[in-house]
N, C-alpha and C positions, 0 to 999 in steps of 0.2 A: 742782597741780590735783587732784582730786579726781577722779575713772573714774565719771563711773555706769552705763555701761554696758556690760556682763567682751565680753570678748574672746572670739569666736568659738572654738568646738571648734574643737583642731586632728586634720585627719584619721593613723591608724596609716595605717602602710601597710602593716598587713596588712588592715585595711580594701580598700585597692586590687587588693590581690594577687590572682592568679586562683587562688585557691586554690580547694576540689571546691565544695561549698557555693556558693562564687558561678556556678562552670560548675555547676551543678544545677542554682538559679533563674532562672538563662538560658532553658535548655535546655529548665523548663516554663512559665518565665508568660507570654517573647518566643523561644519558634518557635513557627513550625505549627503545628495540629497537623496528626498526619495522618488522623483520621477528617477526614468534611467534616460541616457544620456541623444538618444534612436531608441524611432515603434517608430513598430508597423503595421499601416493599414492594415485593417482584420481583413477582408474587402480583401486584398493582394493575391490574387491570383498564383501559382504554381511557377507557374512563364514567368509572370513578370518575374519574378520572387527570381525566379533565375535569373535574368534578367537582366536584376538590377548588383544581384553578385556579379555577375562578372564583368558589369561596365564599373565595381568597385573594388575587386583584382583588377579592373588596367589598369586605374585611374592612381591606386599601389607603386606599382611595376614601378607607371611610368611613373611616379615622383622619388624612388627610388631609385631609379636610374639616372636623376637630375641630379643629386649631392653629387655636391665635386670632391666632395672629401672621402679620401678609405672606403670600403668597410671591414667592418677586423670578424670576426668566425663568425659572433651572436647575432649579424644586422643578417651575415651571410649568408649566413640557415633560417631564418623567419624572410628572408629574402625566393628563397628556395621554395620551402613551401605555401608561399601565396603562388606563386610562380605555377604550383603541381597541384592550387585548389582550382587557379584557374582552366588549368587543362584538363583536369576534373566539370567540374563547371560550362567550361565554353561543348561535350565532348556532351551535359547533358542538357543543351540546349541541343545539341542538335541528333537528338535521342526526339530532340518532343517531334519537327523539323518534318513536318510530310515528306516525301522521296517519291 
């Protein structure tokens, strides 16, 4: 009987060894980065930091609401926490503004 599908390729021992290239690839792609993914300027004022946080929360709420998929319980909980945080930050911004 003739075999229609070929055998899968055999793994070479060299591919599975702990070579320099393998270690470099693992270090590059699988280890946690040294720098945080987001940094804040040290000269950022309190008012500007609150305003930026309010904008980030506004974007998070808008992004979550744009989702066509229905939210599960955990997602609804996170959405509620984000909305509460936005209200608190907005209130803090209102307190900073002169009356």
